[in-house]
N, C-alpha and C positions, 0 to 999 in steps of 0.2 A: 498641202501635206508637207510635214517637216522632212528635210533631207538628213539622213544620218551618214556619217563618214567613218572610214577606217583610218586611224591616225597612228603613226609610228613615232615614238619619242625616244631619242637616245639620251639616257640619263634618268635614273629612277628616284633621285633625291628631289631636286628642284622640279624635275619633270612631273613628279607625282602630284604637285599642286595644280598645275594646269590640267593634267589628266583627270583629276578628281572633279573639277568644275565641269568638264565636258561629259563625264559619265552621267551627270544629272540629266542630260538631254538625250541619252540613249546611244551615244556614239561608241564605237569599238576602239579601245586603246591597247596598244602593245608597247610596253616599256622594255628598252634594251639596257641590261645591267649585268652586274657580276652574278655568278651562279648562286651564291648564298642569298643574295637579294631576290633573285628570280624565284627560287624555291619558296621563300617565305611569302612573297607577294601572291604566288599562285595558290598557296595553301590558306593564307589568312587575309588576303587583300592588302590594301594600304590604309593607313590611318592619317588623316590630316586634321590638325588642331589649329583653330584660328580664333582671334578675338573678334567679337561682334559689338559694335557700338551700342551702349545702353545695357549691356549684359555683363554680369560678373563672371569671371573665369573664362574658360575657352570652350568653344563648341567643337566636338569631335565628330568627324565624318568617317564612317566605315564604308569603304568602296563596295563591299559585298552587298550592301543594302541599296545600291543605286541602280537605276534602270540599265545603264550601259554595261559593257563587258570589258573587264580589265584582265590582262595577262602579261607575263614577262618572260623574256628569253635572253640568251646570249647573242652576241653580234653575228655569230655564224649560223643562226637558226631562223633568220628572217629574210624575206624577199621584198625589198623596197617597192617593187613593181605592184605588189598587192595592195598598196595603200594610196589614199587620196592626198595625204599631206604628211610631211616628215617634220618633226620638231627636234631641234638641236639644243639639248639642255645639259650637256656636259661642259666642263671647263675646257678652254681651248687646248691646253696641253694634252688632254686625254685623247684627242683625235689622232695623235701620232702613234698610239698603241697599234701593233700590227693587225690584230683582229678587227679593231674599230676602223682602221685605215682601209681594210678590204671592204667593209660594209659601206664606208663613205664613197668609195669608188663605185660600188654598185648603185648607191643612191644617185650619184651624178649621172651614171649611164641610164638609169631608169627615167630620167627627166621628170621626177616627181617634184612639185613645188615644196620648198623648204622654208620653215620659219625658225630662225635662230632666237633663243632666249638666253644667249650667252652674254656676259658682260663684255667680252672681247668680240667685236663684230666680225663675222667671217670676212676674209679678204675679198671674197666674191662680192659681198654687199657693198664694199667701198667703191667698187667699179661703177655703181649706180650714181655716185656723186660726180656731177660734171666738173671737169678740170682737175681732178685729183690724180696724181701720179701714184698709182698703187704699187708699182715696182719699188718705189722709194720707201714703202711701208713694210716690205716683206721681213725686214730684220726684227720687227716687233713680235713676230710669230714664232712659236716653238718649232713648227714645221709648215712653212707657207705652201709647200707643194700639195698639202692635203686639199687645198681649195682650187687647184688649177683646172680640174675637170668640170667644175660647176658653171652653169650658165647664170649670169647676173639677173636675167629675166625671171628665173625660177627661185630666186633667193630674196627673202625679206628678213627684217630685223624687228624683234619685239623687245623693248626695253624692260629688263627684269627688275622693276622697281620694288615689288614685294620682297621683304626680307624674311627668310625662313632658315631653319636649321634642324638637324637631327639631334634630339636630346641624347646626350651621351649615355644615359642610364636606361635607354629604351631599345627595343628591337629596331633593326634597320628599315623596317617598313613604316616607321612613325616619322612624320614631319610636323614641326611646329612653326607656325607663322608668327613672326615677331612684329612686323609692320605690314598691315593688310592694305597695301595700295594696289594700283591697277597695272596690268600688263598693257603697254602702249605699242601697237604694231603699225608699221608702215604698210601701205598697200603694195601688192605685186604690180608689175608692169601690165600684166593681163587682167582684164576685167573679170574673166571667168575664175581665175585663181583668187582674185580679191573677193569675189562673191562667196567663196568658201569661208574666208576670214569673217566677212560680215554676217554670214549665217551663224558661225560659232559665237560671234559677239552677241547676237540676239539671243541665242540659246542660253548663254551664261547670264545675261541680263534678266532673263525670265525665271531663273532658279529661285525657288523658295524651299527652305529646309524645315521639315517638321520636327520640332523639338519635343513633341509629345504634349505640349501645352499650347500649340499654335504654330503656324508657319511664319518664318522670318526670312528676310532678305539677307544674303550673305555678301561679305566684301570680297575683294579681289576679282575685278572684272577684266574683260578683254576689250580694249578700245582701239578701233582701227582708224588710222588717219591717212589722208591723201599725201601729206608731206613725208618725204623720205628722211627728213631731218629730225622728226619727233623722237625716235629712239635714241638719238645722239644726246638727248638731255641727260642721260645717265652719266656721261663722261665727266661733267663738272662735279657730280656727286662722288664719283669714284676718286677723282684727283684730290678734291678738297677733304674727303672723309676717309674712304676705304684705304687708300695707299698711305695716308699720313698716320694710319694706325701703326705702321712699321717704323720702329726706331732702332738705333744701333744697339741699345741695351735691352730690347724687349719690345712688347707690343702694348698698345692701349686701346681703349674702346673707341668706336666711331664717335660717340658723344664727346669724349675728351679730345679727340683729334680735331673736331669742329669747334668746340666751345672753350678750349683752354686758351685760345687766342683767336677770338671771333673775327677780328679785323684781318688777320693774316688769312684766315679761311675764306673770308669774303673776297679778298684780293685774288686768291688762287681760283676760286669758283668763277668769279666774273671774268677772269682772263680766259678761262675755257669757254665760257658762254660767248665771249667776243670772237674766239677762234671759230666756233660753230657758225656764227652769223657770217664770218668771212667766207665760209664754205658755201653759204646759201640759205642757211636757216633763218627764219624770222624769230623775233623775240617771243612771239606767241607759241612757237614750237617748243620752247624751253621752259624750265622751271625757275622762278625767282629764288634768289639765295635765301631770303627770309623764310620762305615756305619749306625749303630743304632743311635749314637750320632748326626749325621747329620740329620737323620729323626726326631729326638726328637726336633730339633729346631722349627719345625712347630706345635708342640703339646703344645699350649699355654693355655690349660685348665687342671684341675686336672683329674686324672684317674677316671673311673667309680667306682672302689672300694672305692676311697676316697670320691667321691660324695655320694655314698650309705651310707657309714659309718657316715658321718657328716649330712646326711639327716635323720638319725635315724633308719637305717636298723638294725635289730637284728642279721643278718648273712650276711657275704660277702664271696666270694671265697677266700680260704686261700692257694694259691700256695706257699706263703712264708713258711708256716708250712710244706707243702708237701716236698719242697726242703730241709728243715732242717731235716725232718725225713729220707729222702733218704741219705743225707750227713752223718747222724749218722750211718746208715748201712755200709757205705763205710769207716767209720772212718776218715772222712774229716771234718774239722771245719775251720771256718773263723771268726776271730775277726771283720774284716771289715763288714761281713754280719750280725753278731749278733748285732753289735753296730750301723751300718748305714743302713743295708739292710733289717733288720727285720721290720715287720709292727708294728707301734706304737699301733695298735689295740689290742695287747695282753692284756688280762685282761678286755677288753671292749666288744669285740665280744664273745658271748657264743655259 
């Protein structure tokens, strides 16, 4: 008999993508978000549009028509102890907001297993990497104290490889997938908690969507890996693509960041891969540059970090600073990274 879970996800934008896939299997999902988002989701559900190989246009999924139950609330209206799993789907700076910070403290005290789908790995997760001095990484975080109460045994990381955005001319309950790749999660230390992830992996794998003219398989799966280094594969993509969208005089698309000087991008990317292998990753845990560069051809918009920065955000996720801090620990430096791969936001973002 299938086990269904109650899952709390902090963040209704990117989080709605994972939530929608889990609703197909009858799980109960609660999204934590802003009041206007929560009201709309509770009234009209969420809409996720995604490309499906071999089909023209986008397939739209209406969560109200799925077997599971979706609802949304503000951070002060949920009790983390009521849930089997917590997903962290906000950007790292958002966790410093007072109301979210209170909820995060409650999550830590409830000892509920947490799966992050942030680009910036929780500081707690880095403690699972043998030999890494996480105290030397604290300066890369907007507020590192957010993570002090969490147990590394209860924290895992899921590489958010799918690319998605909210169309600016649509309601805030609409999410459109641009690149329909997979979420890649590392196992928990506990076999019991890992079993939850593997159950969700199987549930998503089994999803078939009825288009009205037949049932089809949907992209964007959850893949669970034994290696704790698999989610770190996103670092090279972020450094070679996302952060290099930021330029002194404006922003450019991820496609242009990668392909305007393909050899410079390759150099930066492979340097980050080398750093990950120095931490303990195997080459098989990571994504080859050519595969990433091919995927980047479809990414014709600037990264979310670039859009946030040029939209006036006072803080953005600084994976580039994190990678630099870790490289310094390992005594590894790259002129290509500091010159071409570092974020131009240094001195702008505080």
